[in-house]
DRENKOL-950612 format. One line per field, with one value per residue (C-alpha): x, y, z; chain; residue number from 1. Coordinates in nm, 2 decimals, always signed. Layout:
px c(X, ...)
py c(Y, ...)
pz c(Z, ...)
mol c(A, ...)
seq c(NUM, ...)
//
This chain:
px c(+2.82, +2.67, +2.32, +2.10, +2.12, +2.47, +2.51, +2.32, +2.30, +2.17, +1.91, +1.79, +1.75, +1.58, +1.32, +1.26, +1.20, +1.01, +0.82, +0.48, +0.61, +0.80, +0.50, +0.27, +0.50, +0.46, +0.08, +0.05, +0.26, +0.05, -0.28, -0.24, -0.18, -0.33, -0.12, -0.06, -0.31, -0.03, +0.35, +0.65, +0.99, +1.32, +1.53, +1.90, +2.08, +2.46, +2.71, +2.64, +2.28, +1.93, +1.82, +1.53, +1.68, +1.36, +0.99, +0.71, +0.34, +0.22, +0.38, +0.36, +0.45, +0.15, +0.21, +0.53, +0.37, +0.28, -0.08, -0.10, +0.03, -0.23, -0.50, -0.34, -0.35, -0.72, -0.78, -0.57, -0.76, -1.09, -0.97, -0.85, -1.18, -1.38, -1.19, -1.34, -1.69, -1.82, -1.93, -1.78, -1.88, -1.77, -1.40, -1.22, -0.85, -0.67, -0.35, -0.04, -0.06, +0.22, -0.02, +0.23, +0.43, +0.26, +0.43, +0.26, -0.07, +0.00, +0.03, -0.29, -0.47, -0.35, -0.42, -0.77, -0.85, -0.70, -0.94, -1.23, -1.18, -1.29, -1.64, -1.62, -1.68, -1.36, -1.33, -1.01, -1.04, -0.82, -0.87, -0.56, -0.71, -0.39, -0.45, -0.76, -0.64, -0.64, -0.96, -1.31, -1.49, -1.50, -1.25, -0.93, -0.90, -0.56, -0.38, -0.11, +0.21, +0.05, -0.26, -0.50, -0.76, -0.81, -1.04, -0.96, -1.25, -1.22, -1.31, -1.37, -1.47, -1.82, -2.00, -1.69, -1.66, -1.52, -1.77, -1.74, -1.75, -2.00, -2.35, -2.33, -2.10, -2.17, -1.88, -2.04, -1.72, -1.72, -1.34, -1.06, -0.73, -0.47, -0.19, -0.04, +0.28, +0.22, +0.58, +0.40, +0.07, -0.25, -0.45, -0.72, -0.85, -0.81, -0.94, -1.28, -1.34, -1.60, -1.48, -1.21, -0.88, -0.61, -0.31, -0.35, -0.30, -0.10, +0.20, +0.30, +0.66, +0.58, +0.58, +0.73, +1.11, +1.31, +1.52, +1.22, +1.12, +1.46, +1.46, +1.13, +1.27, +1.57, +1.34, +1.12, +1.42, +1.59, +1.28, +1.22, +1.58, +1.58, +1.27, +1.41, +1.78, +1.89, +2.19, +2.01, +2.29, +2.17, +1.84, +1.93, +2.17, +2.37, +2.25, +2.28, +2.15, +2.23, +1.98, +2.00, +2.17, +2.17, +2.36, +2.32, +2.50, +2.71, +2.58, +2.61, +2.82, +3.12, +2.89, +2.76, +3.11, +3.22, +2.91, +2.98, +3.33, +3.18, +2.94, +3.21, +3.44, +3.19, +3.18, +3.43, +3.71, +3.61, +3.25, +3.04, +2.73, +2.42, +2.36, +1.98, +1.74, +1.52, +1.21, +1.33, +1.13, +1.16, +1.53, +1.60, +1.84, +2.08, +2.46, +2.69, +3.02, +3.32, +3.45, +3.36, +3.60, +3.36, +3.10, +3.34, +3.44, +3.09, +3.07, +2.78, +2.61, +2.60, +2.49, +2.21, +2.10, +2.10, +1.93, +1.57, +1.36, +1.01, +0.79, +1.10, +1.08, +1.39, +1.59, +1.73, +1.76, +1.99, +2.00, +2.34, +2.28, +2.52, +2.57, +2.45, +2.63, +2.39, +2.48, +2.16, +2.19, +1.96, +2.11, +2.45, +2.33, +2.30, +1.95, +1.75, +1.41, +1.10, +0.81, +0.46, +0.24, -0.14, -0.26, +0.08, +0.09, +0.35, +0.14, +0.37, +0.71, +0.96, +1.33, +1.48, +1.79, +2.02, +2.29, +2.43, +2.52, +2.75, +2.67, +2.70, +2.51, +2.16, +1.97, +1.66, +1.80, +1.84, +1.88, +1.67, +1.46, +1.18, +1.15, +0.85, +0.91, +0.61, +0.58, +0.21, +0.29, +0.46, +0.22, +0.40, +0.73, +0.96, +0.67, +0.88, +1.23, +1.43, +1.52, +1.16, +1.06, +1.34, +1.25, +0.89, +0.97, +1.21, +0.94, +0.68, +0.91, +0.97, +0.59, +0.54, +0.79, +0.60, +0.28, +0.44, +0.57, +0.23, +0.07, +0.33, +0.26, -0.12, -0.10, +0.09, -0.14)
py c(-0.31, -0.61, -0.61, -0.87, -0.64, -0.48, -0.35, -0.22, -0.55, -0.72, -0.44, -0.49, -0.87, -0.82, -0.58, -0.80, -1.11, -0.94, -0.67, -0.75, -0.76, -0.43, -0.26, -0.40, -0.23, +0.10, +0.04, -0.01, +0.30, +0.51, +0.39, +0.60, +0.93, +1.12, +1.10, +1.38, +1.35, +1.39, +1.36, +1.33, +1.20, +1.24, +0.92, +0.90, +0.57, +0.56, +0.28, +0.24, +0.35, +0.47, +0.79, +1.04, +1.39, +1.59, +1.56, +1.78, +1.77, +1.97, +1.79, +1.94, +1.65, +1.42, +1.47, +1.27, +0.96, +0.67, +0.60, +0.28, +0.46, +0.73, +0.47, +0.35, +0.71, +0.72, +0.43, +0.59, +0.93, +0.75, +0.58, +0.91, +1.09, +0.81, +0.88, +1.24, +1.12, +0.83, +0.90, +1.24, +1.38, +1.75, +1.83, +2.16, +2.20, +2.52, +2.54, +2.75, +3.09, +3.05, +2.96, +3.08, +2.76, +2.54, +2.22, +2.30, +2.32, +1.97, +1.86, +2.02, +1.85, +1.51, +1.57, +1.69, +1.39, +1.14, +1.27, +1.28, +0.91, +0.86, +0.95, +1.31, +1.65, +1.86, +2.24, +2.44, +2.77, +3.04, +3.32, +3.49, +3.81, +3.89, +3.60, +3.77, +4.13, +4.13, +3.93, +4.08, +3.76, +3.52, +3.27, +3.23, +2.99, +2.83, +2.59, +2.36, +2.26, +1.94, +2.13, +2.05, +2.32, +2.43, +2.68, +2.83, +3.01, +3.32, +3.26, +3.44, +3.34, +3.39, +3.24, +3.04, +2.87, +2.93, +3.05, +3.16, +3.54, +3.47, +3.33, +3.13, +2.88, +2.69, +2.53, +2.34, +2.15, +1.85, +1.85, +2.07, +1.94, +2.20, +2.21, +2.54, +2.51, +2.86, +2.97, +3.30, +3.22, +3.30, +3.57, +3.33, +3.26, +2.88, +2.81, +2.96, +2.74, +2.46, +2.25, +1.99, +2.08, +1.83, +1.85, +2.09, +2.46, +2.49, +2.29, +2.52, +2.64, +2.97, +2.75, +2.42, +2.35, +2.07, +2.07, +1.94, +1.69, +1.52, +1.51, +1.32, +1.10, +1.01, +0.89, +0.69, +0.54, +0.44, +0.27, +0.09, -0.02, -0.14, -0.34, -0.53, -0.54, -0.31, -0.08, +0.26, +0.43, +0.23, +0.43, +0.79, +1.07, +1.25, +1.60, +1.91, +2.26, +2.62, +2.90, +3.29, +3.30, +3.61, +3.56, +3.93, +4.06, +3.74, +3.71, +3.35, +3.23, +3.15, +2.93, +2.76, +2.70, +2.54, +2.32, +2.21, +2.10, +1.92, +1.72, +1.64, +1.51, +1.23, +1.13, +0.95, +1.15, +1.33, +1.37, +1.68, +1.82, +1.99, +2.33, +2.38, +2.65, +2.48, +2.63, +2.59, +2.44, +2.39, +2.32, +2.68, +2.79, +2.49, +2.48, +2.17, +2.23, +2.01, +2.24, +2.51, +2.74, +2.73, +2.89, +3.16, +3.25, +3.26, +3.55, +3.78, +3.61, +3.27, +3.44, +3.61, +3.27, +3.13, +3.43, +3.42, +3.17, +3.13, +3.44, +3.62, +3.41, +3.50, +3.20, +3.22, +2.86, +2.61, +2.23, +2.07, +1.73, +1.45, +1.46, +1.11, +1.05, +0.89, +0.58, +0.58, +0.67, +0.72, +0.75, +0.79, +1.10, +1.10, +1.04, +1.01, +0.86, +1.05, +0.86, +1.00, +0.89, +0.94, +0.90, +0.76, +0.48, +0.47, +0.53, +0.63, +0.77, +0.91, +0.95, +1.30, +1.30, +1.59, +1.56, +1.90, +1.79, +1.55, +1.26, +1.47, +1.77, +1.91, +1.75, +1.96, +2.24, +2.38, +2.09, +1.83, +1.58, +1.35, +0.99, +0.78, +0.51, +0.28, +0.12, +0.02, -0.35, -0.39, -0.60, -0.87, -1.04, -1.05, -0.95, -0.65, -0.54, -0.50, -0.14, -0.03, -0.20, -0.02, +0.32, +0.27, +0.17, +0.47, +0.70, +0.56, +0.60, +0.96, +1.03, +0.87, +1.12, +1.40, +1.28, +1.34, +1.67, +1.77, +1.67, +1.89, +2.19, +2.14, +2.14, +2.48, +2.65)
pz c(-11.35, -11.53, -11.66, -11.84, -12.14, -12.16, -12.51, -12.81, -13.00, -12.69, -12.65, -13.01, -12.96, -12.62, -12.75, -13.06, -12.85, -12.56, -12.76, -12.62, -12.25, -12.31, -12.45, -12.17, -11.92, -12.10, -12.13, -11.76, -11.68, -11.93, -11.78, -11.47, -11.65, -11.94, -12.25, -12.50, -12.79, -13.05, -13.01, -13.23, -13.11, -13.28, -13.21, -13.28, -13.32, -13.27, -13.26, -12.88, -12.81, -12.91, -12.76, -12.79, -12.86, -12.90, -12.82, -12.96, -12.85, -13.15, -13.45, -13.80, -14.03, -14.07, -14.45, -14.41, -14.28, -14.51, -14.60, -14.39, -14.09, -14.13, -14.11, -13.79, -13.66, -13.73, -13.50, -13.23, -13.27, -13.23, -12.91, -12.77, -12.86, -12.69, -12.37, -12.39, -12.49, -12.69, -13.04, -13.09, -13.43, -13.45, -13.41, -13.45, -13.53, -13.42, -13.64, -13.64, -13.80, -14.05, -14.33, -14.59, -14.53, -14.80, -14.66, -14.32, -14.52, -14.66, -14.30, -14.20, -14.49, -14.38, -14.01, -14.10, -14.33, -14.09, -13.81, -14.06, -14.12, -13.76, -13.89, -13.77, -13.93, -13.89, -13.92, -13.92, -13.73, -13.57, -13.32, -13.45, -13.60, -13.78, -14.02, -14.15, -14.18, -14.56, -14.59, -14.62, -14.52, -14.22, -14.36, -14.56, -14.85, -14.90, -15.13, -15.00, -15.17, -15.31, -15.43, -15.15, -15.08, -14.72, -14.54, -14.20, -14.03, -13.82, -13.46, -13.14, -12.79, -12.67, -12.38, -12.29, -12.63, -12.98, -13.23, -13.59, -13.64, -13.92, -13.83, -14.16, -13.99, -13.67, -13.48, -13.19, -13.14, -12.90, -12.89, -13.02, -13.15, -13.08, -13.34, -13.24, -13.02, -12.87, -12.88, -12.81, -12.63, -12.80, -12.62, -12.50, -12.14, -12.18, -11.83, -11.91, -12.22, -12.19, -12.48, -12.41, -12.58, -12.66, -12.63, -12.35, -12.43, -12.11, -12.24, -12.52, -12.56, -12.38, -12.07, -12.15, -12.11, -12.27, -11.95, -11.76, -12.03, -12.02, -11.64, -11.66, -11.94, -11.73, -11.45, -11.69, -11.87, -11.54, -11.41, -11.74, -11.75, -11.39, -11.44, -11.74, -11.64, -11.91, -11.89, -11.88, -12.08, -12.39, -12.41, -12.32, -12.39, -12.12, -12.05, -11.83, -11.84, -11.76, -11.70, -11.71, -12.04, -12.26, -12.58, -12.68, -12.37, -12.32, -11.97, -11.85, -12.14, -11.92, -11.70, -12.02, -12.15, -11.82, -11.82, -12.18, -12.08, -11.78, -12.00, -12.25, -11.98, -11.92, -12.29, -12.51, -12.66, -12.98, -12.87, -12.92, -12.75, -12.87, -12.71, -12.74, -12.64, -12.37, -12.53, -12.89, -13.17, -13.55, -13.51, -13.40, -13.12, -13.17, -13.20, -13.20, -13.02, -12.92, -12.64, -12.40, -12.59, -12.89, -12.66, -12.54, -12.90, -13.05, -13.30, -13.30, -13.60, -13.41, -13.09, -13.27, -13.41, -13.06, -12.89, -13.04, -13.21, -13.37, -13.31, -13.16, -12.85, -12.65, -12.52, -12.17, -12.06, -12.24, -12.26, -12.31, -12.46, -12.56, -12.94, -13.04, -13.37, -13.61, -13.79, -13.99, -14.35, -14.65, -14.99, -14.82, -14.63, -14.25, -14.11, -13.80, -13.73, -13.61, -13.46, -13.45, -13.16, -13.10, -12.75, -12.64, -12.90, -13.19, -13.50, -13.78, -13.87, -14.12, -14.17, -14.17, -14.38, -14.47, -14.74, -14.64, -14.28, -14.10, -13.87, -13.56, -13.69, -13.64, -13.93, -13.87, -14.07, -14.42, -14.67, -14.48, -14.68, -14.54, -14.63, -14.53, -14.27, -14.21, -13.87, -13.84, -13.91, -13.57, -13.36, -13.17, -13.08, -13.39, -13.62, -13.74, -13.82, -13.50, -13.55, -13.60, -13.27, -13.08, -13.23, -13.13, -12.77, -12.72, -12.86, -12.63, -12.33, -12.43, -12.46, -12.12, -11.98, -12.17, -11.99, -11.65, -11.77, -11.89, -11.56, -11.38, -11.61, -11.58, -11.20, -11.21, -11.46)
mol c(A, A, A, A, A, A, A, A, A, A, A, A, A, A, A, A, A, A, A, A, A, A, A, A, A, A, A, A, A, A, A, A, A, A, A, A, A, A, A, A, A, A, A, A, A, A, A, A, A, A, A, A, A, A, A, A, A, A, A, A, A, A, A, A, A, A, A, A, A, A, A, A, A, A, A, A, A, A, A, A, A, A, A, A, A, A, A, A, A, A, A, A, A, A, A, A, A, A, A, A, A, A, A, A, A, A, A, A, A, A, A, A, A, A, A, A, A, A, A, A, A, A, A, A, A, A, A, A, A, A, A, A, A, A, A, A, A, A, A, A, A, A, A, A, A, A, A, A, A, A, A, A, A, A, A, A, A, A, A, A, A, A, A, A, A, A, A, A, A, A, A, A, A, A, A, A, A, A, A, A, A, A, A, A, A, A, A, A, A, A, A, A, A, A, A, A, A, A, A, A, A, A, A, A, A, A, A, A, A, A, A, A, A, A, A, A, A, A, A, A, A, A, A, A, A, A, A, A, A, A, A, A, A, A, A, A, A, A, A, A, A, A, A, A, A, A, A, A, A, A, A, A, A, A, A, A, A, A, A, A, A, A, A, A, A, A, A, A, A, A, A, A, A, A, A, A, A, A, A, A, A, A, A, A, A, A, A, A, A, A, A, A, A, A, A, A, A, A, A, A, A, A, A, A, A, A, A, A, A, A, A, A, A, A, A, A, A, A, A, A, A, A, A, A, A, A, A, A, A, A, A, A, A, A, A, A, A, A, A, A, A, A, A, A, A, A, A, A, A, A, A, A, A, A, A, A, A, A, A, A, A, A, A, A, A, A, A, A, A, A, A, A, A, A, A, A, A, A, A, A, A, A, A, A, A, A, A, A, A, A, A, A, A, A, A, A, A, A, A, A, A, A, A, A, A, A, A, A, A, A, A, A, A)
seq c(1, 2, 3, 4, 5, 6, 7, 8, 9, 10, 11, 12, 13, 14, 15, 16, 17, 18, 19, 20, 21, 22, 23, 24, 25, 26, 27, 28, 29, 30, 31, 32, 33, 34, 35, 36, 37, 38, 39, 40, 41, 42, 43, 44, 45, 46, 47, 48, 49, 50, 51, 52, 53, 54, 55, 56, 57, 58, 59, 60, 61, 62, 63, 64, 65, 66, 67, 68, 69, 70, 71, 72, 73, 74, 75, 76, 77, 78, 79, 80, 81, 82, 83, 84, 85, 86, 87, 88, 89, 90, 91, 92, 93, 94, 95, 96, 97, 98, 99, 100, 101, 102, 103, 104, 105, 106, 107, 108, 109, 110, 111, 112, 113, 114, 115, 116, 117, 118, 119, 120, 121, 122, 123, 124, 125, 126, 127, 128, 129, 130, 131, 132, 133, 134, 135, 136, 137, 138, 139, 140, 141, 142, 143, 144, 145, 146, 147, 148, 149, 150, 151, 152, 153, 154, 155, 156, 157, 158, 159, 160, 161, 162, 163, 164, 165, 166, 167, 168, 169, 170, 171, 172, 173, 174, 175, 176, 177, 178, 179, 180, 181, 182, 183, 184, 185, 186, 187, 188, 189, 190, 191, 192, 193, 194, 195, 196, 197, 198, 199, 200, 201, 202, 203, 204, 205, 206, 207, 208, 209, 210, 211, 212, 213, 214, 215, 216, 217, 218, 219, 220, 221, 222, 223, 224, 225, 226, 227, 228, 229, 230, 231, 232, 233, 234, 235, 236, 237, 238, 239, 240, 241, 242, 243, 244, 245, 246, 247, 248, 249, 250, 251, 252, 253, 254, 255, 256, 257, 258, 259, 260, 261, 262, 263, 264, 265, 266, 267, 268, 269, 270, 271, 272, 273, 274, 275, 276, 277, 278, 279, 280, 281, 282, 283, 284, 285, 286, 287, 288, 289, 290, 291, 292, 293, 294, 295, 296, 297, 298, 299, 300, 301, 302, 303, 304, 305, 306, 307, 308, 309, 310, 311, 312, 313, 314, 315, 316, 317, 318, 319, 320, 321, 322, 323, 324, 325, 326, 327, 328, 329, 330, 331, 332, 333, 334, 335, 336, 337, 338, 339, 340, 341, 342, 343, 344, 345, 346, 347, 348, 349, 350, 351, 352, 353, 354, 355, 356, 357, 358, 359, 360, 361, 362, 363, 364, 365, 366, 367, 368, 369, 370, 371, 372, 373, 374, 375, 376, 377, 378, 379, 380, 381, 382, 383, 384, 385, 386, 387, 388, 389, 390, 391, 392, 393, 394, 395, 396, 397, 398, 399, 400, 401, 402, 403, 404, 405, 406, 407, 408, 409, 410, 411, 412, 413)
//
């Protein structure tokens, strides 16, 4: 079948010369549905396509964005807060509980200061009582990898809102920014809370499935491609899924192996696929295989790695995704681009590179290094490098899909 845009080079030129029209189409689609407050999208570029391979609504790498992009993020946060209520001044951030990760604390510092530049007072707090077990007071004081000092206040729910356990500190939040992906849900009756919370607490990994995200992305990508006459294969990876898997007992592994071979049969010879936990995060629960036999012959060590993830979340549903072989390199090491979005708009990014891995491997693993990748200068047709514009558009389409996914999850809460 012939399209107006048939190959990757044509796609790059098309987006460069029609950048404003392309983004206007996305703006219009986003206008009818609430967007995730924060998003990060991993984008892979191969010889033949650009494709999103992961989407996270609770990103943990604002410390990897360049200073100019963080200023851009501030503008987007203010726009998002104004949709909640004009002139918001008091913001709470509910973070992850892994506070021993000093790089995550760097992220929290940058997220906090970026939101503070909106003219707001920002407080870090947590209802996770385990964080404060060894503390005699109502807060913990932490130092990040880069030496930034942080305070996290101990919280509880009272009268349908979060309050500090100590009367010395008043919260009175007008909006709460959730930066906890809830691989295991926090023991909170979210429905009873009066304070607006973004992104929604009902789209954590205890409920969300990558399978559903990529179903929504396929629909969005196909509609976008049809509107502009683009070959849809240029902007998405092939995928399938298998449910009711138990790596420990090997239940369902034969079905998984058969489906792996089915996906590979649709790809060029020599291809591989990513076998991912549908609820996985932090690069956990992922294997790269080139045949179904590799699934059948998985040893116990690999099966254990695939069986459970962060906070011992057991994986039972699996996404099988085309292995998009990256052609992007940094210092001769394979790399991929991650775009950060605030309120559905591309607002920053970085390169994830891993000198210990190959071009078809999972780069979000031991040995990875982050390199800043500034995108905030992209404003209009050809006012940018072509690649940056394509990455931004792909990330926005992925986040539009996440908005539909979020709507579906919210309706079933």
